[in-house]
C-alpha positions in Angstrom: 0.0 0.0 0.0 1.3 3.4 -0.9 2.0 6.0 1.8 -0.6 8.3 0.4 -3.3 5.7 1.0 -2.4 5.1 4.7 -4.4 7.0 7.3 -3.0 7.5 10.8 -5.3 4.6 12.0 -3.9 2.3 9.3 -0.3 3.3 10.2 -1.0 2.3 13.8 -2.5 -1.0 12.6 0.6 -1.7 10.6 2.8 -1.0 13.6 0.7 -3.2 15.8 1.8 -6.2 13.6 5.3 -5.9 15.0 5.2 -3.9 18.2 3.2 -4.7 21.3 1.6 -1.8 23.2 3.0 1.7 23.2 -0.2 3.2 21.7 0.7 6.8 22.5 4.0 6.6 20.7 2.4 4.9 17.7 -0.2 7.6 17.4 2.5 10.3 17.5 4.6 8.9 14.8 1.5 8.1 12.7 0.4 11.7 12.8 4.0 12.9 12.0 4.1 10.6 9.0 0.6 11.6 7.7 1.6 15.3 8.1 4.3 14.7 5.5 1.7 13.7 3.0 -0.5 16.6 3.9 2.4 19.0 3.5 3.1 17.8 0.0 -0.4 18.7 -1.1 0.0 22.4 -0.1 1.1 25.2 -2.4 4.8 25.6 -2.6 5.1 28.9 -0.8 3.2 27.5 2.2 4.9 24.1 2.0 8.4 25.5 2.8 7.2 27.1 6.0 5.8 23.9 7.5 8.5 22.0 9.4 8.1 18.5 10.9 7.2 18.2 14.6 10.1 16.2 16.0 9.4 13.6 18.6 11.2 12.8 21.9 10.5 9.2 23.1 11.1 8.7 26.8 11.3 5.2 28.2 13.6 2.4 29.4 15.6 0.2 27.1 13.9 -2.6 25.3 10.4 -1.3 25.1 10.2 -0.6 21.4 11.6 2.9 20.7 14.0 1.9 18.0 11.6 -0.7 16.5 8.9 2.0 16.1 11.3 4.2 14.1 12.5 1.3 12.0 9.1 0.0 11.1 7.9 3.5 10.4 10.8 3.9 7.9 9.9 0.7 6.2 6.3 1.7 6.0 7.0 5.1 4.5 9.8 3.7 2.2 11.9 6.5 3.6 15.7 6.5 4.4 16.4 6.0 8.1 19.6 6.0 10.1 20.1 5.4 13.8 22.9 7.3 15.6 24.0 7.2 19.2 24.3 10.7 20.6 27.3 9.6 22.7 29.3 9.0 19.5 29.4 12.7 18.7 31.7 15.2 20.3 31.9 18.9 20.5 33.9 20.6 17.7 37.6 20.5 18.8 37.3 17.1 20.5 38.3 13.8 19.0 35.2 12.0 17.7 32.5 12.1 15.0 31.2 15.4 13.7 27.4 15.8 14.0 27.2 16.6 10.2 28.1 12.9 9.6 24.5 11.8 10.5 23.2 13.8 7.5 26.0 12.3 5.2 25.0 8.8 6.4 21.3 9.5 5.7 22.2 10.7 2.2 24.3 7.6 1.6 21.3 5.5 2.6 19.0 7.4 0.3 21.4 6.9 -2.6 21.4 3.1 -2.0 17.6 3.1 -1.9 17.3 5.0 -5.2 19.9 2.8 -6.8 18.1 -0.4 -5.8 14.8 1.1 -7.2 16.5 2.1 -10.5 18.2 -1.2 -10.7 14.9 -3.1 -10.3 13.5 -1.0 -13.3 16.3 -2.1 -15.7 17.1 -5.5 -14.2 15.2 -7.5 -16.9 16.9 -5.6 -19.7 20.3 -5.9 -18.1 19.8 -9.6 -17.7 19.1 -10.0 -21.4 22.2 -8.0 -22.2 24.2 -10.1 -19.8 22.9 -13.3 -21.5 24.1 -12.0 -24.9 27.6 -11.4 -23.4 27.6 -14.9 -22.1 26.6 -16.2 -25.5 29.6 -14.4 -27.0 31.8 -16.5 -24.7 29.9 -19.8 -25.5 29.5 -19.4 -29.3 32.4 -18.0 -31.3 31.3 -15.7 -34.0 32.6 -16.4 -37.5 35.2 -14.0 -39.0 34.0 -12.0 -42.0 36.1 -12.6 -45.2 39.0 -10.2 -45.8 38.5 -8.3 -49.1 41.6 -7.7 -51.3 42.6 -4.1 -51.0 43.2 -2.0 -54.1 46.7 -0.7 -54.7 45.2 2.8 -54.8 42.6 2.9 -52.1 42.6 6.7 -51.9 41.9 9.4 -54.5 45.4 10.6 -55.5 44.2 12.8 -58.3 44.8 15.9 -56.3 48.1 17.6 -55.6 50.7 16.3 -53.3 53.9 18.1 -52.3 57.2 16.4 -52.9 60.3 18.2 -51.7 58.6 21.6 -51.9 57.3 21.2 -55.5 53.7 20.6 -56.5 53.3 17.4 -58.6 50.1 16.2 -60.2 49.4 12.5 -59.9 46.9 10.9 -62.2 44.9 7.9 -61.1 45.6 4.6 -62.8 43.3 3.6 -65.6 40.5 1.3 -64.5 40.8 -2.2 -66.0 37.7 -3.8 -67.4 38.7 -7.2 -66.3 37.8 -8.5 -62.8 40.5 -7.9 -60.2 42.4 -10.9 -59.0 40.7 -12.6 -56.1 37.1 -11.6 -56.8 36.0 -15.1 -57.4 37.6 -16.2 -54.2 35.8 -13.3 -52.4 32.4 -14.6 -53.6 33.2 -18.1 -52.3 34.4 -16.7 -48.9 31.2 -14.7 -48.6 29.0 -17.8 -49.2 31.1 -19.7 -46.6 30.8 -16.8 -44.1 27.0 -16.6 -44.6 26.7 -20.4 -43.9 28.9 -20.1 -40.8 26.9 -17.1 -39.6 23.6 -18.8 -40.0 24.9 -21.9 -38.2 26.3 -19.7 -35.4 22.9 -17.9 -35.0 21.1 -21.3 -34.8 23.6 -22.4 -32.1 23.2 -19.1 -30.2 19.5 -19.5 -30.2 19.7 -23.0 -28.7 22.1 -21.8 -26.0 20.0 -18.7 -25.4 17.0 -21.0 -24.5 19.2 -23.0 -22.2 20.4 -19.8 -20.5 16.8 -18.5 -20.1 15.8 -21.9 -18.6 18.9 -21.7 -16.3 20.2 -25.1 -17.4 23.8 -24.1 -17.7 24.2 -22.4 -14.3 27.1 -24.6 -13.1 29.1 -24.5 -16.3 32.4 -22.5 -16.0 33.4 -19.9 -18.5 36.4 -17.5 -18.5 35.5 -13.8 -18.5 37.2 -10.5 -18.1 36.3 -8.3 -15.1 37.3 -4.8 -14.4 39.2 -4.2 -11.2 39.8 -0.7 -9.8 42.5 -0.2 -7.1 40.1 1.1 -4.4 42.4 -0.1 -1.6 44.6 3.0 -2.0 41.5 5.2 -2.1 40.5 3.7 1.3 43.8 4.5 2.8 43.4 8.2 2.0 39.7 8.3 2.8 40.1 9.7 6.3 37.3 11.2 8.3 38.8 14.7 7.7 38.1 14.4 3.9 34.7 13.0 4.6 33.8 16.0 6.8 34.6 18.3 3.8 32.2 16.3 1.7 35.0 15.2 -0.6 34.7 11.8 -2.3 38.3 10.7 -2.1 37.6 7.1 -3.2 35.7 8.2 -6.2 38.3 10.9 -7.2 41.2 8.5 -6.9 39.2 5.7 -8.6 38.8 7.9 -11.7 42.5 8.7 -11.8 43.6 5.1 -11.5 43.2 3.0 -14.7 40.9 0.0 -14.4 42.7 -3.2 -15.0 41.0 -6.1 -16.7 41.6 -9.5 -15.2 40.6 -12.9 -16.5 38.6 -14.9 -14.1 36.9 -18.4 -14.4 33.4 -18.3 -12.9 30.2 -20.2 -13.2 27.6 -19.0 -15.7 25.3 -18.0 -12.8 28.1 -15.8 -11.3 29.0 -14.4 -14.8 25.3 -13.4 -15.3 25.4 -11.6 -11.9 28.6 -9.7 -12.8 27.4 -8.8 -16.3 24.0 -7.8 -15.1 25.5 -5.4 -12.6 27.8 -3.9 -15.3 25.0 -3.5 -17.9 22.6 -2.1 -15.3 25.3 0.5 -14.4 25.4 1.6 -18.0 21.7 1.9 -18.2 21.3 4.0 -15.1 21.9 7.7 -15.0 24.0 8.3 -11.9 23.2 12.1 -11.9 19.5 11.4 -11.8 20.1 9.0 -8.9 22.0 11.6 -7.0 19.2 14.2 -7.5 16.5 11.8 -6.5 18.4 10.7 -3.5 19.0 14.2 -2.2 15.4 15.0 -2.7 14.4 11.8 -0.9 16.7 12.5 2.1 15.5 16.1 2.4 11.8 15.4 2.1 11.3 11.9 3.6 14.5 11.3 5.7 14.2 10.1 9.3 17.1 10.4 11.7 16.8 8.5 15.0 19.0 9.9 17.7 19.3 7.4 20.6 20.7 7.9 24.1 20.0 11.6 24.0 19.7 11.6 27.8 23.5 10.8 27.9 24.3 14.2 26.7 21.6 16.0 28.5 23.8 17.3 31.4 24.7 21.0 31.6 28.3 22.3 31.7 30.0 22.4 35.0 30.4 18.7 35.4 33.8 17.0 35.8 35.8 14.9 33.4 34.2 13.9 30.1 30.9 15.4 31.1 32.3 18.9 30.2 31.5 18.5 26.5 27.8 17.5 26.8 26.4 20.9 26.3 28.8 21.5 23.4 27.4 18.4 21.6 23.9 19.7 22.1 24.9 23.0 20.6 26.4 21.3 17.6 23.3 19.1 17.1 21.0 22.1 17.4 21.6 23.6 13.9 21.1 20.2 12.2 17.7 19.7 13.9 16.8 23.4 13.5 17.5 23.3 9.8 20.8 23.9 8.0 22.7 22.9 4.9 25.3 20.1 5.1 27.9 19.5 2.4 28.1 15.8 1.3 30.0 14.2 -1.5 26.7 14.1 -3.4 26.0 17.8 -3.0 24.3 20.1 -0.5 21.6 18.6 1.6 19.1 20.7 3.6 17.9 19.4 6.9 14.8 21.7 7.3 12.2 18.9 6.6 14.0 15.8 7.9 12.1 14.2 10.7 14.2 13.7 13.9 13.1 11.2 16.5 15.1 11.2 19.7 15.0 8.7 22.5 16.4 8.1 25.9 15.7 6.5 29.2 16.1 9.8 31.1 16.5 7.9 34.5 19.1 10.4 35.8 18.9 13.4 33.5 15.6 14.9 32.6 14.5 16.5 29.3 14.6 19.8 31.1 18.3 19.3 31.5 18.9 19.9 27.8 19.6 23.4 26.6 16.3 25.2 26.0 16.9 25.6 22.3 17.2 21.9 21.8 14.2 21.2 24.0 12.1 23.4 21.7 13.1 21.5 18.7 11.4 18.3 20.1 7.9 19.6 20.8 6.2 16.2 20.9 7.2 14.1 23.9 5.9 10.6 24.4 6.6 8.4 27.4 6.7 4.7 26.7 5.5 2.3 29.3 7.6 -0.4 30.9 6.7 -3.9 29.8 4.6 -6.1 32.0 4.3 -9.9 32.2 1.2 -9.8 30.0 3.2 -7.7 27.4 5.9 -10.4 27.4 3.4 -13.1 26.6 2.1 -11.1 23.7 5.5 -10.3 22.4 6.3 -14.0 22.4 3.4 -14.9 20.2 1.5 -12.0 18.6 3.9 -10.1 16.2 4.5 -11.3 12.7 8.1 -11.9 13.6 7.4 -13.2 17.1 10.4 -14.7 18.9 8.8 -18.2 19.4 8.0 -18.3 15.7 11.6 -17.5 14.8 13.0 -20.3 17.0 10.4 -22.8 15.7 11.3 -22.1 12.1 15.1 -22.2 12.8 14.9 -25.6 14.3 12.5 -26.8 11.6 15.4 -26.5 9.2 17.1 -29.4 11.1 13.9 -31.4 11.0 13.0 -30.8 14.7 9.5 -29.8 15.5 9.2 -27.6 18.6 5.9 -26.8 20.3 5.5 -24.2 23.0 2.5 -24.8 25.4 0.5 -22.0 26.9 2.0 -22.6 30.4 5.5 -22.8 28.9 5.0 -19.4 27.3 3.6 -18.0 30.5 6.6 -19.3 32.5 9.1 -17.7 30.1 7.2 -14.4 30.5 7.1 -14.7 34.3 10.8 -15.4 34.6 11.6 -12.5 32.3 9.6 -10.1 34.4 11.2 -11.4 37.7 14.7 -11.1 36.4 14.0 -7.6 35.1 12.7 -6.6 38.5 15.7 -8.2 40.4 18.5 -7.0 38.1 18.7 -4.3 35.4 15.4 -3.8 33.4 16.3 -4.4 29.8 12.8 -4.8 28.6 11.9 -7.3 25.9 15.6 -8.1 25.2 15.4 -10.3 28.3 13.3 -12.7 26.4 16.1 -13.4 24.0 18.4 -14.3 26.8 15.9 -16.6 28.5 14.9 -18.4 25.3 18.5 -19.0 24.3 19.1 -20.7 27.6 15.9 -22.7 27.5 16.6 -24.0 23.9 20.4 -24.3 24.2 20.4 -28.2 24.4 17.9 -28.6 21.6 19.8 -26.2 19.4 23.1 -28.0 20.0 21.7 -31.5 19.5 19.3 -30.5 16.7 21.2 -32.3 13.8 20.9 -35.6 15.8 17.2 -35.0 16.6 15.8 -34.9 13.1 12.3 -36.1 13.0 11.7 -35.6 16.7 9.1 -33.4 18.4 10.0 -31.4 21.5 7.3 -29.9 23.8 8.3 -26.8 25.8 6.1 -26.6 28.8 6.4 -24.9 32.2 8.2 -27.9 33.7 10.7 -27.9 30.9 11.4 -24.2 31.3 11.8 -24.5 35.1 14.1 -27.5 34.7 16.4 -25.6 32.3 16.5 -22.4 34.4 16.1 -23.6 38.0 19.8 -23.5 39.0 20.3 -20.1 37.4 17.2 -18.5 39.0 18.0 -19.9 42.5 21.4 -18.3 42.4 21.1 -14.5 42.3 24.8 -14.1 41.2 24.3 -16.6 38.4 21.1 -14.9 37.3 22.9 -11.6 37.0 25.7 -13.0 34.9 23.7 -15.4 32.7 20.2 -14.0 32.4 
């Protein structure tokens, strides 16, 4: 379904397929996404003045903050990057520059547009790739060489010999046939027969290629190799910050070497298809479309914002926290960033920030940055009931994942209702007793419960294993009884 067809209610329904609970957060992002569609319908002079309402998600780890942003991006077919606020440093310190988040977003947008353009020309590129493979399988006949005249050029004009003008007259045309004409006619007939035979052979091989009946046959092809290793050596972060494509620049200076390589026909088709698709795609149009996509539909998810929420006056590494906030502010506020693809404006990029805010509070951020995240949503901690739903309801539910993984080995695993309830109960208890890591605790517990089955799965082909409450308790009993073991293992 296209983005224009999705109402906020439908967006929430799509998110419900993957994320349990957190209705307030889903409603907020659904409205933000729909506002993008509404903005595009407005007159241009009004459209530029409407900026996205950035969202600040507040809640503990493992409750679905990142998953909401990721699913939203997939739903909107928009480029998304996730960055950790702690990776950035104030200008003058060693670390990543905040502008790099926009460069990363643009890179993601370019890859998305390239994939879309590639899909459009893939069928045509495959046909061209098959023709190149046929050239390797069927040798084309050589056309006959015609006898050249002793005077192939018109020499009736003047030529200069040692400073004097001399007139050269062309030789008189002989009425008799030149020597070799009879042989030329014979060679032409032979060439025509060889050509027709070659075309019939190509047609037979073409059908085999289309039916993929020659995939394992090896052929020798020539592939271009550019020396990008040297480009990588010089592609330091400093050049990246200037928006300079060092690798692309040096790649153009260095000649591409052709290297013979023996590969299967399947691999040759993949290589040739990529080469032919690159010839069919206009790189400049990709760049223009990618920049427009990043500017109008891009989403930047800034995690752990609470870790830089402290004010200046702290000790040690805390001293640069406010500096990072000041550097992030222009990006969120709307500025122009230089990338290797061109200038990218951040005025209409949607920023979603997240943090636990256990120690620091949103009010600890500088006022200007607070104002740039007007929508604040508090996500709820997950309960035992939520854990049960997470295990079974989403399309990519954890239990479904483990069942399918073990089915590959021929092992059928069945989780009973009381077994699922026991896993959820233990997850809640461990979160209460130790650090609350939300739904990520379910991964740890299920790995321990299914460890023996996963290890012995190749030897259990054809067996059926039932995971009930007793089975779960048996596998985790020793760990749960020891608080120290529980802290280390679960």
